C-alpha positions as CSV (number, residue, x, y, z in Angstrom):
1,M,4.9,-6.8,27.5
2,A,1.1,-7.5,27.1
3,L,0.8,-4.6,24.7
4,Y,3.6,-6.0,22.6
5,E,2.1,-9.4,22.5
6,S,-1.3,-7.9,21.5
7,Q,0.3,-6.0,18.6
8,R,2.3,-9.0,17.5
9,E,-0.8,-11.3,17.6
10,R,-2.7,-8.7,15.6
11,I,0.0,-8.5,12.9
12,I,0.1,-12.3,12.6
13,R,-3.7,-12.5,12.3
14,H,-3.7,-9.9,9.5
15,M,-1.0,-11.7,7.7
16,I,-3.0,-14.9,7.7
17,D,-6.4,-13.3,6.8
18,A,-7.5,-13.0,3.1
19,W,-6.2,-10.2,0.9
20,I,-8.8,-7.5,0.4
21,P,-9.2,-6.5,-3.3
22,L,-8.3,-2.9,-4.0
23,G,-8.3,-2.9,-7.8
24,P,-7.4,-5.2,-10.7
25,G,-4.3,-7.1,-9.6
26,E,-4.0,-5.1,-6.4
27,S,-5.0,-6.1,-2.8
28,F,-4.1,-5.2,0.7
29,K,-4.1,-6.2,4.4
30,L,-4.6,-3.3,6.8
31,L,-2.5,-3.4,9.9
32,H,-3.4,0.1,11.2
33,A,-5.4,3.1,10.1
34,S,-6.2,6.5,11.6
35,R,-7.2,9.9,10.4
36,T,-3.5,10.7,9.7
37,E,-1.7,7.4,9.1
38,R,-2.0,4.0,7.5
39,V,0.1,0.9,7.8
40,L,-0.6,-1.9,5.4
41,L,0.7,-4.8,3.3
42,L,0.1,-4.0,-0.4
43,R,0.2,-6.9,-2.9
44,L,0.5,-6.4,-6.7
45,E,0.3,-9.2,-9.2
46,P,3.0,-9.3,-11.9
47,G,2.4,-6.5,-14.5
48,T,0.1,-4.5,-12.3
49,V,0.7,-0.7,-12.3
50,V,0.1,1.7,-9.5
51,P,-0.9,4.8,-11.5
52,L,0.7,8.3,-11.2
53,H,0.0,9.7,-7.7
54,R,1.2,12.3,-5.3
55,H,1.6,11.8,-1.5
56,Q,0.7,14.7,0.8
57,G,2.6,13.0,3.6
58,H,5.6,10.8,4.2
59,V,5.8,7.2,2.8
60,H,8.1,4.4,4.0
61,A,7.9,1.3,1.8
62,F,9.7,-1.9,2.5
63,N,9.6,-4.7,-0.2
64,I,8.9,-8.0,1.5
65,S,8.9,-10.1,-1.7
66,G,8.8,-9.6,-5.4
67,T,10.3,-6.8,-7.5
68,R,8.9,-3.5,-8.6
69,K,10.0,-0.8,-10.9
70,L,9.7,2.9,-10.1
71,I,8.5,4.1,-13.5
72,E,9.7,7.8,-13.4
73,T,13.3,6.9,-12.3
74,G,13.6,3.4,-13.6
75,E,14.8,2.2,-10.2
76,I,14.3,-1.5,-9.5
77,V,13.4,-2.4,-5.9
78,G,13.6,-6.1,-4.9
79,P,13.1,-8.0,-1.7
80,D,14.4,-6.2,1.4
81,G,14.5,-2.9,-0.6
82,Y,13.4,0.3,1.0
83,V,12.0,3.4,-0.5
84,Y,11.3,6.7,1.3
85,E,9.0,9.2,-0.4
86,P,8.8,12.7,1.1
87,P,5.6,14.8,1.1
88,G,4.8,16.0,-2.4
89,N,6.5,13.1,-4.1
90,V,4.9,12.2,-7.5
91,D,5.5,8.6,-8.8
92,S,4.0,5.5,-10.3
93,W,5.4,2.0,-10.2
94,M,4.7,-1.5,-11.4
95,A,5.2,-5.1,-10.3
96,I,7.8,-6.8,-12.5
97,G,8.9,-10.4,-12.7
98,D,7.0,-13.6,-12.2
99,E,5.9,-13.3,-8.6
100,P,3.6,-10.9,-6.8
101,V,5.1,-7.9,-5.1
102,I,4.3,-7.5,-1.4
103,V,5.3,-4.1,0.2
104,H,4.9,-3.1,3.8
105,I,3.9,0.6,3.7
106,V,3.6,3.2,6.4
107,S,2.3,6.5,5.1
108,T,0.8,9.7,6.4
109,G,-1.6,12.2,4.7
110,A,-3.7,11.6,1.7
111,M,-2.7,10.2,-1.7
112,E,-3.8,12.0,-4.8
113,Y,-4.2,10.1,-8.1
114,L,-3.2,12.4,-11.0
115,G,-4.5,12.6,-14.6
116,A,-2.5,13.0,-17.8
117,N,-2.2,16.8,-17.3
118,G,-1.3,16.5,-13.6
119,E,-4.8,17.3,-12.4
120,V,-6.1,15.5,-9.3
121,I,-8.7,12.9,-10.4
122,E,-9.1,11.1,-7.0
123,T,-8.0,11.6,-3.4
124,H,-7.6,8.8,-0.9
125,G,-7.3,9.7,2.7
126,P,-5.7,7.4,5.3
127,A,-9.1,6.3,6.6
128,L,-10.3,5.0,3.3
129,L,-8.5,1.6,3.7
130,Q,-10.2,1.2,7.1
131,E,-13.6,1.7,5.4
132,L,-12.8,-0.8,2.7
133,H,-11.5,-3.3,5.2
134,D,-14.6,-2.9,7.4
135,R,-16.9,-3.3,4.4
136,Y,-15.1,-6.4,3.2
137,V,-15.2,-8.0,6.7
138,A,-18.9,-7.2,7.0
139,E,-19.7,-8.7,3.5
140,H,-17.5,-11.8,3.8
141,G,-17.5,-12.5,7.5
142,A,-13.7,-12.5,7.5
């Protein structure tokens, strides 16, 4: 029971803390990170696009609020919508509508951002968000 309460308190604390900038119109709250997995809340402002990328591991994404469009398929995912992406999945998506999109994401493996010809232009491993989180906390005293 104590472990459950500790995890619950940690999640609540992270949900209250400031959003950490990730890029233009994109920010996150890290809930857990390890060498192989990351769990986060990702926030995108309306109109923000997550560029074309490939996942090396599994992705489970649950929309908490807002609406997003999966660009390659045209699928619209609204609040309470769930998307599973298997290893090797290639996609991009954007926040649509008037409110920010907040997605709870659990993913394993690295994420590769792809160029126009499908070449890997940048790779983000699961531990990168922990590094960004720690740097933000150190710089802002959050």
